[in-house]
C-alpha positions as CSV (number, residue, x, y, z in Angstrom):
1,X,-71.9,-5.7,-5.0
2,X,-70.9,-8.7,-3.0
3,X,-69.6,-10.3,-6.3
4,X,-67.3,-7.3,-7.0
5,X,-66.0,-7.3,-3.4
6,X,-65.2,-11.0,-3.7
7,X,-63.3,-10.5,-7.0
8,X,-61.4,-7.6,-5.5
9,X,-60.4,-9.6,-2.5
10,X,-59.2,-12.4,-4.8
11,X,-57.2,-10.0,-6.9
12,X,-55.7,-8.5,-3.7
13,X,-54.7,-11.9,-2.5
14,X,-53.2,-12.8,-5.8
15,X,-51.1,-9.6,-5.9
16,X,-50.0,-10.3,-2.3
17,X,-48.9,-13.8,-3.4
18,X,-47.0,-12.4,-6.4
19,X,-45.2,-9.9,-4.3
20,X,-44.3,-12.6,-1.8
21,X,-42.9,-14.7,-4.6
22,X,-41.0,-11.8,-6.2
23,X,-39.3,-11.1,-2.8
24,X,-38.7,-14.7,-1.9
25,X,-35.2,-16.1,-1.6
26,X,-34.0,-19.7,-2.2
27,X,-31.5,-21.8,-0.3
28,X,-31.3,-24.0,-3.4
29,X,-31.1,-21.7,-6.4
30,X,-28.9,-18.8,-7.4
31,X,-31.4,-16.0,-7.4
32,X,-31.1,-12.4,-6.0
33,X,-31.0,-12.2,-2.2
34,X,-32.2,-9.4,0.0
35,X,-28.7,-9.4,1.7
36,X,-26.4,-9.1,-1.2
37,X,-22.9,-10.7,-1.3
38,X,-19.9,-8.4,-1.0
39,X,-16.1,-8.9,-0.8
40,X,-13.4,-6.4,0.3
41,X,-9.7,-6.9,-0.2
42,X,-6.8,-4.9,1.1
43,X,-3.1,-5.5,0.9
44,X,-1.0,-4.4,3.9
45,X,2.7,-4.6,3.0
46,X,2.6,-8.0,1.2
47,X,-0.2,-9.4,3.3
48,X,-3.8,-9.7,1.9
49,X,-6.8,-9.2,4.1
50,X,-10.0,-10.5,2.4
51,X,-13.5,-10.3,3.9
52,X,-16.4,-12.2,2.4
53,X,-19.9,-11.3,3.7
54,X,-23.5,-10.6,3.0
55,X,-25.1,-7.2,3.6
56,X,-28.4,-7.2,5.5
57,X,-30.6,-4.1,5.3
58,X,-32.0,-2.1,8.2
59,X,-35.4,-1.7,6.6
60,X,-36.6,0.7,9.4
61,X,-36.1,-2.0,12.1
62,X,-34.5,-1.6,15.5
63,X,-31.2,-3.6,15.0
64,X,-29.1,-3.6,18.1
65,X,-30.7,-5.2,21.1
66,X,-33.6,-6.4,18.9
67,X,-33.0,-7.9,15.5
68,X,-29.4,-8.6,16.7
69,X,-29.7,-9.3,20.4
70,X,-27.1,-8.2,22.9
71,X,-25.0,-10.9,24.6
72,X,-25.5,-13.5,21.9
73,X,-23.2,-14.7,19.1
74,X,-24.1,-13.1,15.8
75,X,-22.9,-14.0,12.3
76,X,-21.6,-10.5,11.7
77,X,-23.5,-10.3,8.4
78,X,-26.2,-12.5,6.8
79,X,-26.6,-15.9,5.2
80,X,-23.4,-18.0,5.1
81,X,-20.5,-17.4,7.5
82,X,-18.9,-14.0,7.2
83,X,-15.2,-14.9,6.7
84,X,-12.0,-13.1,7.0
85,X,-8.8,-14.4,5.4
86,X,-5.2,-13.4,6.2
87,X,-2.5,-14.5,3.8
88,X,0.2,-14.2,6.5
89,X,0.3,-14.3,10.3
90,X,-1.1,-11.1,11.9
91,X,-2.0,-9.7,15.2
92,X,-5.5,-8.5,15.9
93,X,-5.8,-5.9,18.7
94,X,-2.3,-7.0,19.7
95,X,-3.0,-10.7,19.9
96,X,-1.4,-13.2,17.5
97,X,-3.4,-15.0,14.8
98,X,-2.1,-17.5,12.3
99,X,-2.6,-17.1,8.6
100,X,-5.8,-18.7,7.3
101,X,-9.6,-18.3,6.7
102,X,-11.8,-17.7,9.7
103,X,-15.5,-17.5,10.4
104,X,-16.1,-14.0,11.7
105,X,-18.6,-13.8,14.5
106,X,-19.4,-11.0,17.0
107,X,-21.1,-10.7,20.4
108,X,-22.6,-7.2,20.6
109,X,-23.2,-5.3,23.8
110,X,-23.9,-1.7,24.5
111,X,-20.4,-0.7,25.6
112,X,-18.1,-3.6,24.5
113,X,-18.2,-6.1,21.6
114,X,-16.4,-9.4,21.4
115,X,-14.9,-10.2,18.0
116,X,-14.5,-14.0,17.4
117,X,-12.3,-15.7,14.8
118,X,-13.5,-19.2,14.4
119,X,-11.6,-22.1,12.8
120,X,-14.8,-23.1,11.2
121,X,-15.3,-20.8,8.2
122,X,-17.9,-22.6,6.0
123,X,-21.0,-22.9,8.2
124,X,-24.4,-21.2,7.8
125,X,-24.5,-18.1,10.0
126,X,-23.8,-18.7,13.7
127,X,-26.3,-21.4,14.2
128,X,-23.7,-24.2,14.7
129,X,-21.1,-21.9,16.2
130,X,-19.0,-23.7,18.9
131,X,-16.7,-21.8,21.2
132,X,-14.3,-24.7,21.3
133,X,-13.4,-23.9,17.7
134,X,-12.3,-20.3,18.4
135,X,-8.9,-19.4,17.1
136,X,-9.0,-16.0,18.8
137,X,-11.3,-13.6,20.7
138,X,-10.7,-9.9,21.2
139,X,-12.8,-7.2,22.8
140,X,-13.3,-3.7,21.3
141,X,-15.4,-0.6,21.8
142,X,-18.3,0.2,19.5
143,X,-18.5,3.7,18.1
144,X,-21.5,5.9,17.1
145,X,-21.6,6.4,13.3
146,X,-23.7,7.9,10.5
147,X,-26.6,5.8,9.4
148,X,-25.7,2.8,7.2
149,X,-28.7,1.1,5.6
150,X,-26.7,-1.9,4.3
151,X,-24.1,-3.5,6.5
152,X,-20.5,-3.0,5.3
153,X,-17.0,-3.8,6.1
154,X,-14.3,-1.1,5.4
155,X,-10.6,-1.4,5.7
156,X,-9.1,2.0,6.5
157,X,-6.1,3.8,8.1
158,X,-3.8,1.6,5.9
159,X,-0.1,1.8,6.5
160,X,2.7,-0.6,5.4
161,X,2.3,-2.5,8.6
162,X,-1.4,-2.1,9.8
163,X,-5.0,-1.4,8.9
164,X,-8.3,-1.0,10.7
165,X,-11.2,-3.3,9.8
166,X,-14.5,-1.7,10.6
167,X,-18.0,-3.3,10.5
168,X,-20.7,-0.5,10.0
169,X,-24.4,-1.0,10.2
170,X,-27.3,1.2,11.2
171,X,-25.7,3.8,13.5
172,X,-22.9,1.7,14.9
173,X,-19.3,1.1,13.9
174,X,-17.1,-1.7,15.3
175,X,-13.4,-1.4,14.5
176,X,-10.5,-3.8,15.1
177,X,-6.9,-3.2,14.3
178,X,-4.8,-5.7,12.3
179,X,-1.0,-5.5,12.3
180,X,1.6,-7.3,10.2
181,X,5.3,-7.7,10.7
182,X,5.9,-6.6,7.1
183,X,9.7,-6.4,7.1
184,X,10.1,-9.9,8.5
185,X,7.6,-11.3,6.0
186,X,9.3,-9.4,3.1
187,X,12.7,-10.8,4.0
188,X,11.3,-14.4,4.1
189,X,9.7,-13.7,0.7
190,X,12.9,-12.3,-0.8
191,X,14.8,-15.4,0.3
192,X,12.3,-17.5,-1.6
193,X,12.2,-15.2,-4.7
194,X,16.0,-15.0,-4.9
195,X,16.2,-18.8,-5.3
196,X,14.3,-18.4,-8.6
197,X,15.3,-16.7,-11.8
198,X,15.8,-13.4,-10.0
199,X,19.0,-14.7,-8.5
200,X,20.7,-14.5,-11.9
201,X,20.0,-10.8,-12.3
202,X,21.9,-7.9,-10.8
203,X,18.7,-5.9,-10.3
204,X,17.0,-8.7,-8.3
205,X,19.6,-8.6,-5.6
206,X,19.9,-4.8,-5.9
207,X,16.1,-4.3,-5.4
208,X,16.2,-6.6,-2.4
209,X,19.0,-4.6,-0.9
210,X,17.3,-1.3,-1.7
211,X,14.2,-2.4,0.1
212,X,16.1,-3.2,3.3
213,X,18.1,0.0,3.2
214,X,15.0,2.1,2.6
215,X,13.3,0.5,5.6
216,X,16.4,0.6,7.8
217,X,16.0,-3.1,8.4
218,X,18.8,-5.6,8.6
219,X,21.5,-3.6,6.9
220,X,24.0,-6.4,7.1
221,X,21.7,-8.6,5.0
222,X,21.2,-5.6,2.7
223,X,25.0,-5.5,2.2
224,X,25.1,-9.2,1.4
225,X,22.4,-8.8,-1.2
226,X,24.3,-5.8,-2.8
227,X,27.5,-7.8,-2.9
228,X,25.6,-10.6,-4.7
229,X,24.3,-8.0,-7.2
230,X,27.8,-6.8,-7.9
231,X,29.0,-10.4,-8.4
232,X,26.4,-10.9,-11.0
233,X,27.2,-7.6,-12.8
234,X,29.1,-4.6,-11.5
235,X,27.2,-1.4,-12.2
236,X,27.1,2.2,-11.1
237,X,23.7,1.5,-9.5
238,X,24.7,-1.3,-7.2
239,X,28.0,0.2,-6.3
240,X,26.4,3.5,-5.4
241,X,23.7,1.6,-3.3
242,X,26.5,-0.3,-1.6
243,X,28.2,2.9,-0.6
244,X,24.9,4.2,0.9
245,X,24.5,0.9,2.9
246,X,28.1,1.2,4.1
247,X,27.5,4.8,5.2
248,X,24.5,3.7,7.2
249,X,26.7,1.0,8.8
250,X,29.2,3.8,9.7
251,X,31.9,2.1,7.5
252,X,32.9,5.4,6.0
253,X,36.2,4.4,4.3
254,X,34.5,1.4,2.6
255,X,31.6,3.6,1.6
256,X,33.9,6.2,0.0
257,X,35.8,3.4,-1.9
258,X,32.5,2.0,-3.3
259,X,31.2,5.5,-4.2
260,X,34.4,6.4,-6.0
261,X,34.3,3.2,-8.0
262,X,30.7,3.9,-8.9
263,X,31.5,7.4,-10.1
264,X,34.4,6.2,-12.2
265,X,32.1,4.1,-14.3
266,X,29.0,6.4,-14.3
267,X,27.5,7.8,-17.4
268,X,27.0,11.5,-18.0
269,X,23.3,11.2,-17.0
270,X,24.2,9.3,-13.8
271,X,26.8,11.8,-12.8
272,X,24.4,14.6,-13.5
273,X,21.6,13.0,-11.4
274,X,24.1,12.4,-8.5
275,X,25.2,16.0,-8.6
276,X,21.6,17.2,-8.5
277,X,21.0,14.9,-5.5
278,X,23.9,16.6,-3.7
279,X,22.5,20.0,-4.5
280,X,19.1,19.0,-3.1
281,X,20.9,17.9,0.1
282,X,22.6,21.3,0.3
283,X,26.0,20.0,-0.6
284,X,26.7,22.6,-3.3
285,X,30.5,22.4,-3.5
286,X,30.4,18.6,-3.7
287,X,27.9,18.9,-6.5
288,X,30.1,21.3,-8.4
289,X,33.0,18.9,-8.1
290,X,30.8,16.2,-9.8
291,X,29.7,18.8,-12.5
292,X,33.3,19.7,-13.3
293,X,34.2,16.0,-13.6
294,X,31.2,15.6,-16.0
295,X,32.3,18.6,-18.1
296,X,35.7,17.0,-18.6
297,X,34.0,13.7,-19.4
298,X,31.8,15.0,-22.2
299,X,31.9,18.8,-22.7
300,X,29.4,18.9,-25.5
301,X,26.5,16.9,-23.8
302,X,23.5,19.1,-23.3
303,X,23.2,18.2,-19.6
304,X,26.8,19.2,-19.1
305,X,26.0,22.6,-20.5
306,X,23.3,23.0,-17.9
307,X,25.8,22.1,-15.2
308,X,28.2,24.8,-16.6
309,X,25.3,27.3,-16.3
310,X,24.8,26.3,-12.6
311,X,28.5,26.8,-11.9
312,X,28.4,30.2,-13.6
313,X,25.3,31.2,-11.5
314,X,27.1,30.3,-8.3
315,X,29.8,32.9,-9.3
316,X,27.1,35.5,-10.1
317,X,27.8,35.3,-13.8
318,X,24.2,35.3,-15.1
319,X,25.2,36.3,-18.7
320,X,27.6,33.4,-18.9
321,X,24.9,31.1,-17.4
322,X,22.4,32.2,-20.1
323,X,25.0,31.5,-22.8
324,X,25.6,28.0,-21.4
325,X,21.9,27.3,-21.1
326,X,21.2,28.3,-24.7
327,X,24.0,25.9,-25.8
328,X,22.1,23.3,-23.8
329,X,18.9,24.2,-25.5
330,X,20.4,23.7,-29.0
331,X,21.5,20.2,-28.2
332,X,18.6,19.1,-25.9
333,X,16.1,16.4,-27.0
334,X,12.7,17.7,-27.8
335,X,11.1,16.4,-24.6
336,X,13.6,18.5,-22.5
337,X,13.5,21.8,-24.5
338,X,10.6,23.3,-22.5
339,X,12.4,22.7,-19.2
340,X,15.6,24.3,-20.6
341,X,13.6,27.3,-21.9
342,X,12.2,27.7,-18.4
343,X,15.7,27.9,-17.0
344,X,16.7,30.5,-19.6
345,X,13.8,32.7,-18.6
346,X,14.7,32.4,-14.9
347,X,18.4,33.2,-15.6
348,X,17.5,36.2,-17.7
349,X,15.4,37.4,-14.7
350,X,18.5,37.0,-12.6
351,X,17.0,34.1,-10.6
352,X,19.4,31.6,-9.0
353,X,18.5,28.2,-10.5
354,X,20.6,26.4,-7.9
355,X,18.0,27.2,-5.2
């Protein structure tokens, strides 16, 4: 009996050793770790935020105030430094931080956490952390959260100029807000890009002007970009965009001149699209003026026949509108026929297609 007990004990010890070896980690070899590596990337405007970290597990332990003590610098992950990289200058919780890669550390407390961005980003954990190497410290409030077995970093609430980075582990979430001066960075980038091949294309300058106009940022610069686009190649597109910029600058006469020039060289499709834009803006009479000009330009084009139908509807002439729309159907390309057929059904039901 004693012999069997001794053998059983030896087998148990061997199994225990094997389990220990299976779960072991190595600082020297690339083998699986308990705290798996992860990486999260988010673009905000044209700025990249990248977080590299390892994901420790709760494993039924008490984390806060125990495994991770309060009041002490913590590596904000596991194994090597948790790092955060910003491809452009940012502000974190309203405080400026230069672009670069930072070691991310935290000092937990029950009611307030300190987030630390260290200039040293390639250490092991926080064991050699030195406060003199801090690039920035901010304080934030922790939040109660759903249980998270493996530590994670999420980047949420993304806008063109900001995002919220949140560390989640166990039942605690720690967020900090990152903001970017996107418009300023985009303008700097556009200046660099427009010294390359893009400077020889009309649409390079036009795209740059369109961005500034759409974001209501530096309209005078937008006008300069659009003028450069027109110098490269005068087109309906850049002339019309120039008129919009001039309107926004309250230079109404100049805007009208640019718009009229654009319309004088517009294709049937471009005139149609502009007329439809006017309709969507509630400018029906101006839209009909464009449609009439288009009818004179090419009376047999299928889009023009849809415009004639719209004019007829405005007069209450649904029979005439159906006739015009059927003429449009006969000439329409295959991919447009189902749309035109839908208009015909609506007109036959006496529905106003201008609304």
